[in-house]
C-alpha positions in Angstrom: -55.3 28.8 -36.7 -52.0 28.1 -35.0 -49.8 26.3 -37.5 -49.1 27.5 -41.1 -46.2 26.5 -43.3 -44.5 27.5 -46.5 -45.6 25.4 -49.6 -42.2 23.7 -49.8 -42.2 22.5 -46.2 -41.0 19.0 -45.3 -42.3 16.6 -42.7 -43.7 16.9 -40.1 -45.3 20.1 -41.4 -46.9 18.8 -44.6 -50.2 18.3 -42.9 -50.5 21.9 -41.8 -52.2 24.5 -43.9 -50.2 26.9 -46.0 -51.0 30.6 -45.5 -52.9 30.6 -48.8 -54.9 27.5 -47.8 -55.8 29.2 -44.6 -57.2 32.2 -46.5 -54.2 34.5 -46.4 -52.5 34.2 -49.9 -50.7 37.6 -49.4 -48.8 36.4 -46.2 -45.3 35.0 -46.5 -43.6 33.7 -43.4 -40.0 32.9 -42.8 -37.6 32.7 -39.9 -33.9 33.4 -39.5 -31.5 32.0 -37.0 -28.0 33.2 -36.2 -25.6 33.6 -33.5 -24.5 36.9 -32.0 -21.7 37.9 -29.7 -21.6 41.0 -27.5 -20.6 44.3 -29.0 -16.8 44.7 -28.7 -16.0 41.0 -29.0 -12.5 40.8 -30.5 -12.5 40.0 -34.2 -10.2 37.0 -33.6 -12.9 35.5 -31.3 -15.7 36.2 -33.8 -13.6 34.6 -36.6 -13.0 31.5 -34.4 -16.7 31.2 -33.6 -17.6 31.6 -37.2 -15.1 28.9 -38.2 -16.5 26.5 -35.6 -20.1 27.0 -36.8 -19.1 26.5 -40.4 -17.3 23.3 -39.5 -20.3 22.1 -37.5 -22.7 22.7 -40.3 -20.4 20.8 -42.6 -21.0 17.6 -40.6 -23.5 15.3 -42.2 -25.5 14.6 -39.0 -25.7 18.3 -38.1 -26.8 19.2 -41.6 -29.4 16.4 -41.6 -30.8 17.5 -38.3 -31.2 21.1 -39.5 -32.8 20.0 -42.8 -35.1 17.5 -41.1 -36.7 20.4 -39.2 -37.8 22.1 -42.4 -34.9 24.6 -42.2 -32.6 25.6 -45.0 -28.9 26.0 -44.6 -27.4 29.3 -45.3 -24.4 31.2 -44.1 -22.8 34.5 -43.9 -20.4 36.6 -42.0 -21.1 39.3 -39.5 -19.8 42.0 -41.9 -22.6 41.2 -44.3 -25.4 40.6 -41.8 -28.4 42.9 -41.7 -29.7 43.5 -38.1 
């Protein structure tokens, strides 16, 4: 078994087995993606990068690209992130 997917997955993953279908109903998988900056990056730079990412995600073509890969859009701020 190499490919498993969450039950709500979109194309192209709908033809892959879910964990439950593969015999592992107790397993839940997810991923998380974010951007990090080196420790000590000035807060003004972090804020500028954050604003740029928020703006990019607001573009319809970027949003569609993210969603078309079976990802969900989220968001947050470094102060609330859990590492």
